[in-house]
C-alpha positions in Angstrom: 125.3 67.4 120.7 125.8 71.1 121.1 127.1 71.5 117.5 124.0 69.8 116.2 121.8 72.0 118.4 123.6 75.1 117.1 123.1 74.0 113.5 119.4 73.3 114.1 119.0 76.8 115.7 120.8 78.5 112.8 118.5 76.7 110.4 115.4 77.8 112.3 116.6 81.4 112.2 117.2 81.3 108.5 113.8 79.8 108.0 112.2 82.6 110.1 114.1 85.2 108.1 113.0 83.8 104.8 109.4 83.6 106.0 109.6 87.2 107.2 110.7 88.2 103.7 108.6 85.9 101.5 105.2 86.4 103.2 105.2 90.3 103.1 106.5 90.3 99.5 103.8 87.9 98.5 101.1 90.0 100.2 102.3 93.2 98.5 102.5 91.5 95.1 98.9 90.0 95.4 97.4 93.3 96.6 99.1 95.3 93.9 98.0 92.8 91.3 94.4 93.0 92.5 94.4 96.8 92.4 95.9 96.9 88.9 93.5 94.4 87.3 92.1 95.8 84.1 94.5 98.9 84.2 97.7 99.5 82.2 101.0 99.6 84.0 102.5 101.5 81.1 99.8 104.1 81.3 100.3 104.4 85.1 104.1 104.9 84.8 103.7 107.4 82.0 101.2 109.4 84.0 103.6 109.5 87.0 106.6 110.5 84.8 104.6 113.3 83.2 103.9 115.0 86.6 104.0 118.8 86.7 107.6 119.8 87.5 106.9 123.0 89.5 104.1 121.3 91.5 106.6 118.5 92.3 109.1 121.1 93.4 106.5 122.7 95.6 105.7 119.4 97.2 109.3 118.7 97.9 109.8 122.2 99.5 106.7 121.9 101.7 107.5 118.3 102.8 111.1 119.3 103.7 109.8 122.3 105.7 107.3 120.0 107.6 110.2 117.7 108.5 112.2 120.6 109.8 109.1 121.5 112.0 109.0 117.9 113.2 112.6 118.1 114.2 112.0 121.4 116.0 109.1 119.8 117.9 111.3 116.9 118.9 114.0 119.3 120.2 111.5 121.4 122.1 110.1 118.4 124.0 113.6 117.0 124.8 115.0 117.7 128.3 118.3 119.6 128.6 121.0 119.1 127.5 119.7 119.0 123.9 121.5 117.9 120.8 122.1 120.5 118.0 119.1 121.3 115.8 120.9 119.9 112.7 121.6 116.6 114.5 117.9 116.2 115.4 116.9 117.2 111.9 119.1 114.4 110.5 117.6 111.8 113.0 114.1 113.0 112.0 114.8 112.5 108.3 116.0 108.9 109.0 113.1 107.9 111.2 110.5 109.5 108.9 111.6 107.2 106.0 111.1 104.1 108.1 107.6 104.9 109.2 105.9 102.5 106.8 108.6 99.7 107.0 106.6 97.8 109.6 103.2 98.4 111.1 102.6 100.7 114.1 105.7 102.8 113.2 108.0 100.5 115.3 110.9 100.9 112.9 110.5 104.7 113.0 110.5 104.6 116.8 113.5 102.2 117.0 115.7 104.2 114.6 114.9 107.5 116.3 115.7 106.1 119.8 118.9 104.4 118.5 120.2 107.5 116.8 119.4 109.8 119.7 120.9 107.4 122.2 124.0 106.1 120.4 124.9 109.2 118.4 123.8 112.1 120.6 123.9 110.5 124.1 120.2 111.1 124.8 118.7 108.7 127.4 116.7 105.9 125.8 113.7 106.7 127.9 113.8 110.4 127.1 114.1 109.8 123.4 111.3 107.2 123.4 109.1 109.5 125.5 109.7 112.4 123.2 108.7 110.4 120.2 105.5 109.2 121.8 104.6 112.7 123.0 105.0 114.0 119.5 102.8 111.2 118.2 100.2 112.1 120.8 100.2 115.7 119.6 99.8 114.5 116.0 96.7 112.6 117.1 95.3 115.6 119.0 95.6 117.9 115.9 94.2 115.2 113.5 90.7 115.3 115.1 89.7 118.9 114.4 91.0 118.8 110.8 89.3 115.5 110.1 86.0 116.7 111.6 86.2 119.9 109.5 87.1 117.9 106.3 84.3 115.4 106.9 81.7 118.2 107.4 82.8 120.0 104.3 82.7 116.8 102.3 79.2 116.0 103.4 78.1 119.5 102.7 79.5 119.2 99.1 77.9 115.8 98.7 74.5 116.9 100.1 71.7 116.8 97.5 70.3 120.2 96.2 68.0 121.6 98.8 69.3 119.2 101.5 70.2 120.4 104.9 73.9 120.8 105.7 75.8 122.8 108.3 77.3 126.1 107.3 81.1 126.4 107.1 80.9 128.8 110.1 79.2 126.3 112.3 81.6 123.6 111.1 84.6 125.8 111.9 83.1 126.5 115.4 82.7 122.8 116.1 86.3 122.2 114.9 87.6 125.0 117.3 85.7 123.4 120.2 87.2 120.0 119.3 90.7 121.6 119.2 90.1 123.2 122.6 89.0 119.8 124.0 92.2 118.3 122.5 94.3 121.0 124.2 92.6 120.2 127.5 93.3 116.5 127.0 97.0 117.4 126.3 97.1 119.5 129.5 95.9 116.5 131.7 97.7 113.8 129.8 100.8 113.9 132.1 98.8 113.3 135.3 96.6 110.7 133.7 99.6 108.8 132.3 101.2 108.9 135.8 98.0 107.5 137.2 97.9 104.7 134.7 101.6 103.9 135.5 100.4 103.0 139.0 98.7 99.9 137.6 101.7 98.1 136.3 103.7 99.4 139.2 101.3 97.6 141.6 101.5 94.4 139.5 105.3 94.5 139.7 105.1 94.0 143.5 108.5 95.4 144.1 110.3 93.4 141.4 112.3 96.1 139.7 113.5 93.9 136.8 110.0 92.6 135.8 108.2 93.5 132.7 105.6 95.3 134.7 108.2 97.5 136.5 109.8 98.4 133.2 106.4 99.3 131.7 105.6 101.4 134.7 109.0 103.2 134.5 108.4 103.9 130.8 104.9 105.4 131.4 106.3 107.5 134.2 109.0 108.8 131.9 106.3 109.8 129.4 104.3 111.4 132.1 107.3 113.4 133.3 108.0 114.6 129.7 104.4 115.8 129.4 104.5 117.5 132.8 107.8 119.3 131.8 106.1 120.5 128.7 103.1 121.8 130.7 105.2 123.2 133.5 107.5 125.2 131.1 104.6 126.7 129.2 105.5 124.9 126.0 102.1 123.3 125.5 100.5 126.1 123.4 103.6 126.3 121.2 103.7 122.5 120.7 100.1 122.4 119.8 100.5 125.3 117.3 103.6 123.6 115.9 101.8 120.3 115.6 98.8 121.9 113.8 101.2 123.6 111.4 102.9 120.2 110.8 99.5 118.6 110.1 98.3 121.3 107.7 101.7 121.4 106.0 101.6 117.6 105.5 98.3 117.8 103.7 99.3 120.8 101.7 102.4 118.9 100.4 100.3 115.9 99.5 97.7 118.1 97.7 100.5 119.7 95.7 101.8 116.3 94.8 98.3 115.0 93.8 97.8 118.0 91.6 101.2 117.5 90.0 100.2 113.9 89.1 96.7 114.7 87.8 97.5 117.9 86.0 100.6 116.4 84.4 98.6 113.4 83.2 95.9 115.6 81.8 93.1 114.1 83.9 89.9 115.9 83.1 87.8 114.0 85.7 87.2 115.9 89.1 90.3 116.0 91.2 90.3 115.3 95.0 90.4 118.6 96.8 92.3 119.5 100.0 89.5 118.2 102.3 89.2 114.9 100.3 92.9 114.3 100.8 92.6 114.8 104.6 89.9 112.1 104.7 91.7 109.8 102.3 95.1 110.0 103.8 93.8 109.7 107.4 91.7 106.6 106.6 94.6 105.1 104.6 97.1 105.7 107.4 94.7 104.0 109.8 94.5 101.0 107.5 98.3 100.9 107.1 98.8 100.7 110.9 97.0 97.4 110.9 99.3 94.3 111.4 99.1 93.3 107.7 102.5 91.8 106.6 103.5 93.8 103.5 106.9 95.2 102.3 106.9 98.9 103.2 103.0 98.7 103.3 103.0 98.6 99.5 99.6 97.3 98.4 98.1 98.1 101.8 98.5 101.8 101.5 97.4 101.9 97.9 94.4 99.7 98.5 93.2 101.9 101.4 93.6 105.1 99.3 91.9 103.6 96.2 89.0 102.3 98.3 88.4 105.6 100.1 88.6 107.8 96.9 86.3 105.4 95.0 83.8 105.4 97.9 83.9 109.3 97.6 82.9 109.0 94.0 86.2 109.4 92.1 86.9 107.2 89.1 89.0 104.2 89.7 91.7 105.3 87.3 92.1 108.7 89.1 92.2 107.0 92.5 94.8 104.5 91.3 97.0 107.2 89.9 96.8 109.2 93.1 97.5 106.1 95.3 100.4 104.7 93.5 101.9 108.0 92.5 101.7 109.6 95.9 103.0 106.6 97.8 105.8 105.9 95.3 107.0 109.4 95.0 106.8 110.2 98.8 108.6 106.9 99.6 111.4 107.6 97.1 111.8 111.2 98.3 111.8 110.3 102.0 114.4 107.5 101.4 116.6 109.9 99.4 116.5 112.5 102.3 117.2 109.7 104.8 120.3 108.5 102.9 121.6 112.0 102.6 121.0 112.6 106.3 122.6 109.3 107.3 125.6 110.1 105.2 125.8 113.6 106.8 125.5 112.2 110.4 128.3 109.6 109.7 130.6 112.3 108.1 130.1 114.7 111.1 130.7 111.8 113.5 133.9 110.8 111.9 135.1 114.5 111.8 134.3 114.8 115.5 136.2 111.6 116.3 139.2 112.8 114.3 139.7 115.9 116.3 
């Protein structure tokens, strides 16, 4: 009886595993096929392969510098004792490559927490709280730049003689928005602690319940935010997060220009502000619970849709979408593999001593 039950359970697990692979693959294939209808795969691949070499190198350097800044932010927000900067940089490279593997960055969060806990002896709650705090700072710095980009875009698209805000007024609004974001970050710790009281009340003293664990997790995040505020790190973290955000878009702009210039595209190219809008909207779409392998098809569909709505030709939008996502994914996985190999090598060397 038990053997038959075990066999049935194993069969159900295999079925779920196959379903988890087949459905996302099918979704990605269908979305990619729909996006490429009427376009040439050969032309797309040739355009990507003809990308400008020095612009690709510029993208790679800026993207690597941004990842170093991300690692510095993780380390700054961690409580003492902190792992070495190189160790956190390796963990950052690994988690960054897994950001699109499943929606909501769950694979990225899981890999970062696992590495920090198992390899560097950082408490699970501290590692998770640091990751979420960094994510919050990313959101806080997105608003001002997105507001600025949208205003600039609407000003460019305004008809001749139409009313549009001057760049000075737009910059002033963005500065006010950034100040509001900084104020929100200042009060985020106390607010999070206040919200933690709700699941704590629902736990009713049951320390092992889901509500109690949720409350403890929120309290850990609140404590991390309050440490950041109490040690005067908030301005530095905000400035670092803003540099990360601008660097990310600068790297993608260099990559976009590498693709379009190398392919000899004469149609108008998306500018820096267009990419901020396009990438922000695309990443929002990619966080939706749409089953797709590495968000392939979902990411491209979002980018093509946004760029086409902004008036760019479908061929240009498709080249940017597939080229940017393909090259960034390959580059990030290469860095992650090198980082993982380095972490394993250093771990073995330490164990051999």
